[in-house]
Every structure is written in structure tokens, then in C-alpha cells.
C-alpha positions in Angstrom: -25.1 15.0 30.5 -24.3 16.8 27.3 -23.7 20.0 29.3 -21.4 18.3 31.7 -19.4 16.9 28.7 -19.1 20.4 27.2 -17.8 21.8 30.6 -15.3 19.0 30.7 -14.0 19.8 27.2 -13.7 23.4 28.2 -11.3 22.3 31.0 -8.8 21.5 28.3 -8.2 25.2 27.8 -7.0 25.7 31.4 -3.5 24.6 30.5 -3.3 25.4 26.8 0.4 24.5 26.4 0.0 21.1 27.9 -3.1 20.4 25.9 -1.4 21.5 22.7 1.6 19.3 23.2 -0.5 16.3 24.2 -2.7 16.7 21.1 0.3 17.2 18.9 2.1 14.2 20.2 -1.0 12.0 19.9 -1.6 13.4 16.3 1.9 12.4 15.3 1.1 8.9 16.6 -2.1 8.9 14.5 -0.1 10.0 11.5 2.4 7.2 12.0 -0.4 4.7 12.4 -2.0 5.8 9.2 1.3 5.7 7.3 2.1 2.1 8.5 -1.4 0.9 7.7 -1.2 2.5 4.2 2.1 0.7 3.6 0.4 -2.6 4.5 -2.7 -2.0 2.4 -0.6 -0.6 -0.6 1.7 -3.6 -0.4 -1.2 -6.0 -1.0 -2.9 -3.9 -3.7 -1.5 -6.2 -6.5 -3.1 -9.2 -4.8 -6.4 -7.6 -3.9 -7.0 -6.2 -7.3 -5.6 -9.0 -9.4 -7.7 -10.1 -12.3 -9.8 -13.2 -11.5 -9.7 -14.5 -15.1 -5.9 -14.5 -15.4 -3.4 -17.2 -14.5 0.4 -17.2 -14.6 2.9 -19.9 -15.4 6.5 -19.8 -14.2 9.4 -22.2 -13.8 8.5 -24.8 -11.2 11.7 -24.2 -9.2 12.0 -20.5 -9.1 10.6 -17.3 -10.6 14.0 -16.2 -11.7 14.5 -19.3 -14.0 13.4 -19.1 -17.6 10.8 -21.0 -19.6 11.2 -22.0 -23.3 9.2 -19.7 -25.5 7.6 -22.6 -27.3 5.5 -23.3 -24.2 3.4 -20.3 -25.1 1.8 -22.1 -28.1 1.2 -25.2 -26.0 -0.6 -23.2 -23.3 -2.7 -21.4 -25.9 -4.0 -24.8 -27.0 -5.2 -25.8 -23.6 -9.0 -25.9 -23.4 -10.3 -22.8 -21.5 -7.4 -20.6 -22.3 -8.5 -17.6 -24.4 -5.1 -16.0 -25.0 -1.6 -16.2 -23.6 1.3 -13.8 -23.6 4.9 -14.0 -22.4 7.0 -11.6 -20.5 10.7 -11.2 -19.5 12.2 -9.1 -16.8 14.9 -6.9 -18.5 16.4 -4.8 -15.7 17.8 -1.7 -17.4 18.8 1.6 -15.8 18.8 5.2 -17.0 22.4 6.1 -17.7 22.3 9.5 -16.1 19.9 8.6 -13.3 21.1 5.1 -12.2 19.6 5.3 -8.7 16.1 5.7 -10.0 14.5 2.2 -10.3 11.7 1.4 -12.7 10.7 -1.9 -14.2 11.6 -2.6 -17.8 9.8 -5.7 -19.2 10.0 -7.3 -22.6 6.7 -8.5 -24.0 4.9 -9.6 -27.1 2.9 -6.4 -27.8 -0.1 -7.8 -29.6 -0.9 -10.6 -27.2 0.1 -8.4 -24.2 -2.5 -5.8 -25.0 -5.2 -8.5 -25.3 -4.3 -10.3 -22.0 -3.5 -7.1 -20.0 -6.4 -5.0 -21.3 -6.3 -2.7 -18.2 -3.2 -1.1 -19.8 -4.9 1.7 -21.7 -3.2 3.8 -24.4 -4.7 5.9 -27.3 -5.3 3.8 -30.4 -2.6 5.7 -32.4 -0.1 5.0 -29.6 -0.9 1.3 -29.6 -0.6 1.1 -33.3 2.7 3.0 -33.3 4.0 0.6 -30.7 3.0 -2.5 -32.6 4.7 -1.3 -35.7 8.1 -0.2 -34.2 10.4 -3.0 -33.1 12.3 -0.5 -30.9 9.1 1.0 -29.6 8.3 1.3 -25.9 5.1 1.9 -24.1 5.7 3.8 -20.8 3.4 4.6 -17.9 2.2 8.1 -17.3 3.9 8.2 -13.9 7.3 7.2 -15.4 6.9 9.6 -18.3 6.2 12.5 -15.9 9.2 11.6 -13.7 11.7 11.3 -16.7 10.1 14.1 -18.7 9.3 11.7 -21.6 6.8 12.3 -24.4 5.7 10.4 -27.5 8.4 10.6 -30.1 11.3 10.8 -27.7 14.3 8.5 -28.0 15.5 6.9 -24.8 18.8 5.0 -24.2 19.0 2.6 -21.2 21.9 0.6 -19.9 21.3 -3.1 -19.5 22.1 -4.9 -16.3 20.9 -8.5 -16.9 21.4 -7.9 -20.6 24.5 -5.7 -20.8 24.9 -2.9 -23.4 23.2 0.3 -24.4 19.6 -0.3 -25.6 17.8 2.4 -27.6 14.0 2.8 -27.4 11.6 5.0 -29.2 8.7 6.2 -27.0 5.7 5.0 -29.0 3.0 5.8 -26.4 2.1 6.6 -22.8 -0.3 4.4 -21.0 -2.6 4.7 -18.0 -4.3 1.9 -16.1 -7.9 1.0 -15.1 -6.8 -1.3 -12.3 -4.9 -0.3 -9.2 -2.6 -3.3 -9.4 -1.0 -2.1 -12.6 2.3 -0.2 -12.1 2.3 3.0 -14.1 6.0 3.4 -13.8 6.9 0.5 -16.2 8.5 0.5 -19.6 7.1 -2.3 -21.8 9.0 -3.0 -25.1 9.2 -5.7 -27.8 10.5 -9.1 -26.7 11.8 -9.6 -30.3 14.0 -6.6 -30.0 15.7 -8.1 -27.0 15.8 -11.7 -28.2 17.3 -10.9 -31.6 20.2 -9.1 -29.9 21.1 -12.0 -27.7 23.7 -14.7 -28.3 22.2 -18.0 -29.6 22.5 -19.7 -26.2 20.2 -17.1 -24.5 17.6 -16.8 -27.2 13.9 -18.0 -27.1 13.6 -17.9 -23.3 10.8 -16.1 -21.4 10.4 -15.2 -17.8 6.8 -16.2 -17.3 3.6 -16.7 -19.3 0.3 -15.0 -18.4 -2.9 -16.5 -19.7 -6.5 -15.2 -19.9 -9.1 -17.9 -19.3 -12.8 -18.1 -20.2 -14.1 -19.1 -16.8 -12.5 -17.9 -13.5 -14.2 -20.7 -11.7 -12.2 -23.2 -13.7 -8.9 -21.5 -12.9 -7.5 -24.3 -10.7 -8.4 -27.0 -13.2 -6.9 -25.2 -16.1 -3.7 -24.5 -14.1 -3.4 -28.1 -13.2 -3.9 -29.1 -16.9 -1.1 -26.8 -17.9 1.3 -28.2 -15.3 0.5 -31.8 -16.2 1.2 -31.1 -19.8 4.8 -30.2 -18.9 5.4 -32.8 -16.3 7.4 -35.0 -18.6 9.4 -32.1 -20.2 12.8 -31.0 -19.1 11.4 -27.8 -17.7 8.3 -28.1 -15.5 5.9 -25.3 -14.7 4.0 -24.0 -11.6 0.8 -22.3 -12.7 -1.5 -20.4 -10.4 -3.9 -17.5 -10.3 -2.6 -14.0 -10.7 -3.7 -13.3 -7.1 -1.8 -16.4 -5.8 1.4 -15.5 -7.7 1.3 -12.0 -6.2 0.6 -13.4 -2.7 3.5 -15.9 -3.1 5.8 -12.9 -3.9 4.4 -11.1 -0.8 5.1 -14.2 1.3 8.8 -13.5 1.1 8.1 -10.4 3.1 5.6 -11.9 5.6 7.8 -11.3 8.6 8.2 -7.6 7.7 4.5 -7.2 7.1 3.7 -8.8 10.4 6.2 -6.5 12.2 4.7 -3.4 10.6 1.2 -4.5 11.7 2.3 -4.9 15.3 4.2 -1.7 15.3 1.2 0.3 14.0 -0.8 -0.7 17.1 2.1 -0.2 19.5 2.3 3.4 18.3 -1.3 3.9 19.2 -0.7 2.3 22.6 2.0 5.0 23.1 -0.6 7.6 22.2 -2.9 6.2 24.9 -0.1 6.5 27.5 0.5 10.2 26.5 -3.2 11.0 26.8 -3.5 9.0 30.1 -0.7 10.9 31.6 -2.3 14.3 30.8 -5.6 13.2 32.1 -4.1 11.9 35.4 -2.2 15.2 35.9 -5.5 17.1 35.3 -7.3 15.0 37.9 -4.6 15.6 40.5 -4.7 19.4 39.9 -8.5 19.5 40.2 -8.9 17.2 43.2 -10.1 20.1 45.5 -12.5 21.3 42.8 -14.0 17.8 42.6 -14.3 17.8 46.3 -16.3 21.0 46.2 -18.5 19.6 43.5 -19.2 16.6 45.6 -20.0 18.8 48.6 -22.5 20.7 46.4 -24.3 17.5 45.6 -22.7 16.2 42.4 -22.7 12.3 42.2 -19.5 10.2 41.6 -20.8 9.5 38.1 -20.8 13.2 37.4 -17.1 13.5 38.4 -16.2 10.5 36.3 -18.0 12.1 33.4 -15.8 15.2 33.7 -12.7 13.1 33.4 -14.0 11.0 30.5 -15.2 14.1 28.8 -11.7 15.6 28.8 -10.3 12.3 27.4 -12.9 12.3 24.7 -12.0 15.9 23.7 -8.3 15.0 23.6 -8.9 11.9 21.6 -11.1 13.7 19.0 -8.7 16.6 18.7 -5.8 14.2 18.2 -7.7 12.1 15.6 -8.8 15.2 13.6 -5.4 16.8 13.6 -3.7 13.5 12.8 -6.0 12.8 9.8 -5.7 16.4 8.6 -1.9 16.2 8.4 -2.1 12.6 7.0 -3.7 13.6 3.8 -1.1 16.0 2.5 1.9 14.1 4.0 0.8 10.5 3.0 -1.4 11.0 -0.1 0.0 14.1 -1.7 3.6 13.9 -0.6 4.9 10.4 0.1 2.2 8.7 -2.0 3.2 10.5 -5.2 6.9 10.0 -4.5 6.5 6.3 -3.8 4.4 5.6 -6.9 6.9 7.4 -9.0 10.0 5.7 -7.5 8.8 2.4 -6.1 5.8 1.7 -8.4 6.7 -1.9 -8.9 6.3 -2.5 -5.2 3.6 0.1 -4.5 1.6 0.8 -7.8 -1.1 2.5 -5.7 -0.1 4.3 -2.5 -3.1 6.2 -1.0 -4.8 6.1 2.4 -7.9 4.0 2.2 -11.2 5.2 3.8 -11.1 2.2 6.2 -7.7 3.4 7.5 -9.1 6.8 8.3 -12.1 5.2 10.1 -9.9 2.8 12.0 -7.5 5.5 13.1 -10.4 7.7 14.4 -12.0 4.8 16.3 -8.7 3.7 17.8 -7.7 7.2 18.8 -10.9 8.0 20.5 -11.3 4.5 22.0 -7.8 4.4 23.4 -8.2 7.9 24.8 -11.4 6.8 26.6 -9.6 3.7 27.8 -6.7 5.9 29.1 -9.2 7.8 31.2 -10.6 4.7 32.9 -8.3 4.6 35.9 -8.2 8.4 36.6 -12.0 8.5 36.2 -12.5 5.6 38.6 -10.2 7.1 41.2 -11.9 10.6 40.8 -15.3 9.0 41.4 -14.1 7.4 44.7 -12.8 10.6 46.2 -13.8 11.3 49.8 -15.1 14.9 50.1 -13.1 15.7 53.2 -9.9 14.2 51.8 -10.4 16.0 48.5 -10.9 19.4 50.1 -7.7 18.9 52.2 -5.5 17.8 49.3 -3.1 20.1 47.6 -2.3 19.2 43.9 
């Protein structure tokens, strides 16, 4: 059987141009499948790698509505809360590169570093940031893109908070968790707050808390929300994973469409391979008739057809994965992490995607050969010898 399969694979060299174009087309389909699956997996990284011992509180009505800063101390007093920090979306742009988007978020540095301990920076950078009201901590990806280094001065143009805002680059951070965007600029909330008119002061976007027991997360969240039920501003508190998933929920239709399209692309690959196999069977009909006349069984003929499909599927899978790594990981992945880090903090092909693409490519190629193989096995010797391809 192994020898018959090897002979079948050698048949692919009989029409090298057709085989090359078929493998190339199928490899492009595999590449597209890998890319779309990577988009889906990267989009959900923030939820999958969310800290289990963190909860977040936002305005009950909408994420874009602010909370009073005084709520932070109330939340810190809730049993089970180890520490709480507050954050506010700032939304500034680089004045000479306005089309390059990166998050700018105002935080309380000291409590932020305690709650978000996966944000890692050298001790001297952390201390420098804590001591400088205009200091900013930037991700290594953002620093590389903008050419920033410690000690630089950066001026950004505010959008939500108009004006020119000057920052001193106090440090550059990395992250120990995939869900952390390394293209963010974190700076002192006090610097922003003290510059605002009285009517806009002492407001925060959301409050993130670290709890002592992840298993009590729902109870602690409920206790926080009950505490503010009678206040003018109510809260919605949930796990970090739930908050990230609620954000993803706004794009559920897009994600579902991408999921369907990724499999449609492989179905197209199956039709490409199936057409090539069917053409090969027609061209070799007389040869199969001769083999049957020499004593080969129908199963042997079917094995020839399936073997060719197996060879095409493997070649397409290997070539598709070989080009996927430099294109998706080294090319698009680096670009997306640098420019869309808030959406895709980690954009790399997962091993499970490689495995799924290989299995699907080979499996669909074999499926595409089913009808041609069945028909080849039913050939009548006299009819096969008489037929001209």
C-alpha cells in the first residue's frame, strides 16, 4: 500500500505546471485561513488571559460615562478588596503623526502598579515615574515605533481634553501577560485633573480592583454595586474577563462572519484540489484500464487517486504554513501590535491554528478526492481502454 501511495504522489509531477498552480492556490487559501483564525484568537486574548483576581467597576449605564473619584475609597473598604485603582481614557494624538493611534490613559501610578503588577518596568523607571507629575510610562512597542527613550520629552494634542499636553518619558515597560497592550502611554491622573475646569474635575472612567479570593469575585462585585444603589451614580461591577467579553460583544456579528468566512475559504481550496484530481483521473482513464486488465483491484485504483489528493493536500498545507509565519507573525503581527495594540495586544499564530489548518487542508483534499476515486474504482476495463481523455 505504501508503495502504491508513493507511485500516486509521483503522478503529480506529470503535469508540473498544473500541480504547481493548484498547490499555490490551495496554499494561499491556507494562508487566508490562518490569518482569519489568528484575527479571531488575537481579538479574544484580552479575555482569555484576563487576571482572575481582578474586577472592574464602571458606570451602570455606559462605559463612556464617568464615576466620581470618591468611589475609589468606598471600594477599597469593601471586604475582600486588597487594592483598587482608577483610570481615565485620555485620547491624545501625536501632533506630527495624527493617524497613528495609541491609547493614552490617566492613572494613579502607585495603586496602578500594585493592581496591574504584570506591567513591568525597571525599579529606577518606576520611581522616576512616581516622582514626576508630568511623567509617563510607555510600552516598549510604542517606544520603538515613536523612537522614544527614557528622558525624552513628548508633547501630545488632546482630543477629549483639548490642548497641548507635555510629558516626560519616565520609563519603558514590558508585560508578563499577553492581554496587556504594550503600545499604551500611562500618565498621572493628577496632572490631567488639575488642568481641567472645576466642572470636569474628580471624575474617573473606571475603577479596577484586586481581590483576595477569585472565587468570591461575584459576591464582592455584587457588594460593590449594592453599596452604590442609592447613590446618584450606580455602578456595574464584573470580572476583568467579563468586562473584556462585554466589549467584544459589540463585535460579535463581525467575529461570527470571520469565523464562517475562514471555513468557506478552505471549502474553496477543496474545490480547487477536487478539480485537479478529477482532471487527472480523466487523463489517466486508459492507464487505469490497463492496470485493471493486469490484475489491479478497484481498491488499488482508488488508492492511486486518494494518494494524489493526499500529496496535494500535504504540499498545500506545508507551503501555506511556511508562508504564514513570515507574513502573519513577522510582518502583519508586528505591524498590528504597534499600530492596533489596544485591539490586538498579542497578534501571533497559535500552535492550535497551525494544527487545525494542516488537518483541515489534508482532510478536505481527501474529501475532494472521494467522488473521483469512487468513479475510478467503478471503471469497466473495456470502456476505460476505449476512452480518450
